[in-house]
C-alpha positions as a printed Julia matrix, in Angstrom:
117×3 Matrix{Float64}:
  14.92   29.65    1.45
  14.52   27.1     4.24
  10.71   26.99    3.9
  11.07   26.37    0.17
  13.61   23.63    0.86
  11.26   21.94    3.34
   8.38   22.22    0.87
  10.52   20.64   -1.84
  11.47   17.78    0.48
   7.82   17.25    1.38
   6.75   17.29   -2.27
   9.44   14.8    -3.29
   8.58   12.6    -0.31
   4.89   12.64   -1.25
   5.61   11.74   -4.89
   7.91    8.91   -3.78
   5.34    7.72   -1.22
   2.63    7.48   -3.87
   4.99    5.65   -6.22
   6.02    3.17   -3.49
   2.4     2.56   -2.54
   1.41    1.85   -6.14
   4.48   -0.36   -6.57
   3.54   -2.31   -3.42
   0.67   -3.9    -5.38
   3.29   -6.46   -6.34
   3.28   -7.7    -2.74
   0.37  -10.15   -2.62
  -0.88  -12.29    0.23
  -4.02  -14.16    1.21
  -6.26  -13.61    4.21
  -7.23  -13.0     6.87
 -10.47  -11.85    5.19
 -12.75  -14.54    3.81
 -14.95  -14.46    0.72
 -17.34  -16.89   -0.97
 -15.58  -18.74   -3.8
 -18.46  -21.06   -4.71
 -21.58  -22.66   -3.32
 -20.94  -26.4    -3.29
 -19.68  -26.8     0.27
 -21.05  -28.29    3.43
 -22.8   -31.63    3.97
 -25.7   -30.79    1.64
 -23.46  -29.09   -1.0
 -25.67  -26.0    -0.82
 -23.51  -23.86    1.46
 -21.09  -21.17    0.41
 -17.4   -22.06    0.19
 -15.35  -19.49    2.1
 -11.64  -19.07    1.4
  -9.05  -16.44    2.3
  -9.1   -13.48   -0.09
  -6.08  -12.51   -2.16
  -5.03   -8.92   -1.43
  -2.17   -6.66   -2.38
  -0.42   -3.62   -0.97
   2.11   -3.07    1.76
   2.07   -2.5     4.7
  -1.75   -2.49    4.57
  -3.59   -4.3     1.8
  -5.7    -1.96   -0.34
  -6.57   -4.08   -3.4
  -8.76   -7.13   -2.71
  -9.83   -9.91   -5.03
 -13.54   -9.83   -5.83
 -14.24  -13.49   -6.7
 -17.77  -12.91   -7.97
 -16.73  -10.38  -10.6
 -13.08  -10.78  -11.52
 -10.84  -13.68  -12.43
 -10.3   -15.55   -9.19
  -6.93  -15.21   -7.51
  -5.77  -12.5    -9.92
  -5.76   -8.83   -9.01
  -6.62   -5.93  -11.31
  -7.41   -2.31  -10.46
 -10.46   -2.27  -12.74
 -12.23   -5.43  -11.55
 -11.27   -5.84   -7.92
 -12.12   -3.95   -4.75
  -9.91   -0.9    -4.25
 -10.0     0.5    -0.69
  -9.17    4.19   -0.8
  -8.74    4.55    2.97
  -6.13    1.78    3.15
  -4.35    3.21    0.09
  -4.17    6.68    1.67
  -2.95    5.18    4.94
  -0.14    3.4     3.08
   0.77    6.66    1.33
   0.82    8.44    4.71
   3.06    5.78    6.27
   5.55    5.93    3.38
   5.4     9.74    3.35
   6.26   10.06    7.03
   9.1     7.54    6.8
  10.58    9.11    3.67
  10.28   12.65    5.01
  11.94   11.71    8.3
  14.75    9.97    6.41
  15.22   12.96    4.09
  15.3    15.4     7.01
  17.81   13.23    8.87
  20.09   12.98    5.82
  19.84   16.72    5.17
  20.62   17.47    8.83
  23.63   15.18    8.77
  24.82   16.79    5.54
  24.5    20.3     7.01
  26.44   19.27   10.14
  29.17   17.71    8.01
  29.5    20.86    5.89
  29.76   23.04    9.01
  32.55   20.86   10.41
  34.49   21.01    7.18
  34.17   24.82    6.9
């Protein structure tokens, strides 16, 4: 019974971690990475113009604006650069935090029930 309970907690934590990671796309910021947003810079107006790249995801950005292909300064899963490693790292961070919180709450609940019995 306990193994099944732990497996259920882990499964729910993983589902919630994936959902939180996908939802974190709403957290956008720029930089520190730079990308070329044009080629009319410098004294001769022939150099590339580098600006901070818009990225999304929390705590680690995993969706990056691709200014040469997509609409600049707008993020979309289809057009922009999706970094799988950063996405999986975000999922892992959320998973560990959620699982630890769930285990702590369940432990506190079990202790409270034992005191009341």
